[in-house]
Each structure stands twice: as structure tokens, then as C-alpha cells.
C-alpha positions, 0 to 999 in steps of 0.5 A: 488839065490845068483847071483840074490842078487848080481845083485840087490846089484850092481844095487843099487850102480849106482853111482859106475861104477866099479862093473857094468862091473864085474857084467856083466862079472860074471853073464851075460855072457849067453843069458839065464841068461839075458832073465831070469833077463829081465823077472824078471825085467818086472814082478817087473815093472808090479807089481809096476805099479799095486801097484802104481795105487791102491795107487793112487786110495786110495790117490784120495779118501783121499787127492784129485785128484791133490796129487794122480796124482802127486804121481802116476806120480812120482812113475811111472817115478821112475819105468820106469827110474829103468827099463830102467837102469836095462835093459841096464845093463843086455844087456850091453848097458850102454854106450847108457845111458852114452852118453845120460846123457852126451848130456843132461848135462846143466849148473845151470842157464839153469836147474833153468830156466827149473825148474821154467818154470815147476813150473809156468806151474804146478801152472797155471794148479792148479790155473785153476783147483781151479778157475773152481771148485769155478765156479762150486760151485757158479753155484750149489748155483745158483749165476751164470747161466749156460751161465755165468759159461761157459763164466767165465770158458773161461775168467779165463782160458785164463787170467791164461794161458796169465799170465803164458805165459808172465812170462815164456817168460820174464824168457827166455829173450824173448822181449815182446815189438814186440809181444804186438805191433803185437797184437795191430796191429792185434787187430786194423785190426780186430776191423775195419773189425768186428766192429759189431761182437766186439760190440755184444761180448762186449754187451754180457759181459755187459749182463753177469755182469749186469744180467738184465734177466736170461734164462727162463725170459719173456722179451720184446725187440724191439717189440719181446716178449718171453721167453729167451732160451739161451744167448751167447757172441753174441746173445740172443735167444728168443722163442716167444709165437707163437713158433718162435725162434728169435735171437737178437744181444746183442748190440740191447738188450743193446741199446733198451728198455728192459722189463722184466716181470719176474723180479718182483713176480707180474704183473698188468693186465688191462681190459677195459669195457664200460658202458652206460652214464645213468649207475651209475658209482659207482655202476658199479665199485663196481659190477666189484670189487665184481665180480673179487676179488674172482677169483683164478687166481688173487692175493688178495693183492693188491685188484682189482681196478676199475677206470674211464679212459675217455669219449668214443664215446658211453660209459664211459670207466672203467679200471679194474686192477688186479694182478697175481703172478709169471708172465707168458703169460699163467697166464696173458691170464687166468686172462684176460679171467676170469676177462672178464667172471666175469664182463660179468656175473655180468653186466647181473645180475645187468642189466648193458648194455655194449653199442656199436656204432650203426647207425640209418638211417631214410628217411624224406619227405622234400627231400634227405639229410644227417644229422648226429649227436650223440644222448645223447653222446652214439655214435648213429649216426642218418642219415636223408634222405630227398627227 
């Protein structure tokens, strides 16, 4: 194995060109030796790559993915470089490497530019990874919604890439004035031809940062009521309670009156009921309060309130106000149903009637005429027919 030790010793002194031809003449004259050396070098390279992969996995668990990947690329580059040089020595083609290296010779300023460019690109990549991980952590704490996280990903990545590209172009002496002028002209053309789209996109960013509602909230905008299922840069998707999916442009959402029923933890539900003009109003109010205050579908605080709202054509109108927790359409409808059932049962028990408009037609002997009037304010219309 003395010849193999001599080969390794000669490869190690790559800065001394004199031993290479002597080594090739002494030990690499036969094809069998060249094949054997090539096979051994290939085995060493494969083993080295396997060891590097194993070390990368260990480093990833201990030091993080970025450091592990960077170390693996560095080691892999060294193995490949050594393997290529070794093959060239074994097969007497070192002149190819010499020609390649001589063609790649550059001055110091160009080398510095290349190194700084590589450093800027690497820094931009690491910054993007750091920002994206920070956004993921905010999303896990529910500080950002899914839509906000996606938008934040794209905005931060574009900003970092634009900043890095500007620095690299400036480093290489490229005048950015013409680029900015061209970008401004293109922006003006796009703004004129796609004003509505740009307006919706800007409204989408406004919704992103102001956050008037979240996905899953119950909202009403432009007479459209439903649950928000998705928010994009351009539109807000609402599922109505009759299972219709409505796409509302974001500029309409920001320019219109928006009602968010899910913003608070409670919602007031109003139910109107009429009582006869002969009924004691205070007694009717107390009956309504007693009938609704123990319902499971409404909150105990605030307590139900009953007020007289107006004189109707056939009845005095009372408004029963109750509150529900965690507002949803189902809870609101359930509370309305329970309140109406409880009031109906309580009025029947107390003998309180709920009047309704009715007409009475009567014929008189004096002739045929029509006389309509309201009796006792109860909305009863009396028509007299005279012959």
C-alpha cells in the first residue's frame, strides 16, 4: 500500500505542481491502476457524502435547519472539488482544470462584488425565513388570521426581495433611474385601466390592518347578511343563511355601512306584541317580564325589559327586549321563538287578549250608504249600508 500512501501524499500537496507529473509517470502508467484508484476515490466520496448527510441530520436537531444546510453544502462542495481534482490527476487531464482556473481568474474588485452579492442574497433568504417564522408564531397565538398570515407572507417576501435587488443592482453600477421611470409609467397605465381592481386591492389591505371582522363573524353589508367564510385581497366571501355564497368587493365593504353582530359577546333581540286598549299596561308588562326572565335561551343580565312603544290602530304596542350571549342567527331565532311562545302562554293564562284589526258590516233601513269609523280606538271598522 506504499503506492496508495504516495498518491494521497501527492494529492495533499496540490500547490506543488512538480510531483504531479512524476506521480503520474511512476504509479499511473497502467489502466488497471487508474481504474482501481478511481474506484477507491468513488468509494471515499460516497462514504463522505453519507457521513455528511448523517451529520447534517444531527446538526439540524441541535443547531437549526439553516446552520445544518449551510454546513452540508460546504462539506459537499469540498468533497466534489476533491473528487474532480482526484479524477483529473488519475486520468492525466489536469490541464483541463488548469485551463478552467486560468479562465476564471478575476480581479479583486470583481471578486469582492461577487462575494458581497452572495452575502446580500443569503441575508435576504435568511431574513425571509425569519419573518415567515415570526408570522407563523403570531398566527399560532391567533394575533393574525389565516388570511392575514398569507398576505403578510407575500408582502414581506416582496419587500425583502425588492430591497435586496435594489442593493445588488446599485452594487453592480446599474442606474435605477430608468427602471423607476419605467415602473412609474407602467403603474400609471395599470392604474387607469384597472382602477376598480386597484381600489378593491387597496380596500383589502385596509381590511387587513383595520380588522373590522374575522372569518366566521356574522356581518351585514349592503343588505347582505351572513357568515364571513373568506377574505381575499379583492373580495369578501359571505355565506348567507339561505346557503347562498355572495362575493362582495372589498371597496364596497369599506364604503358601505358595516354591521358586525359578532363583535360583542351579546346581542339584543326585540319582540313586539299588542295588547287591548282596555288592558292594564303595567300588569301586561309585568306578565311579559315574568314569562321571559327564566328562559334558558336568553341572558339573565341584563334582565328583560318591556316598554310601550306606540298607539296602534287596534292595540297598544309593547316591545320586549331580551339579550342573548355569543350572537348567532340560530340563537337569535331560538330566542325569538321562545319569547313569543312564553308571552302567548302567559297572556292566555292571565286573560290578556292580543287584538287584531277586524271589520263589521251592517245594513240599515234608511238607504244604502257607507259609514266607516274606528270604535274605541281598537281598529274595528263599522260599515253601514243604507237602502
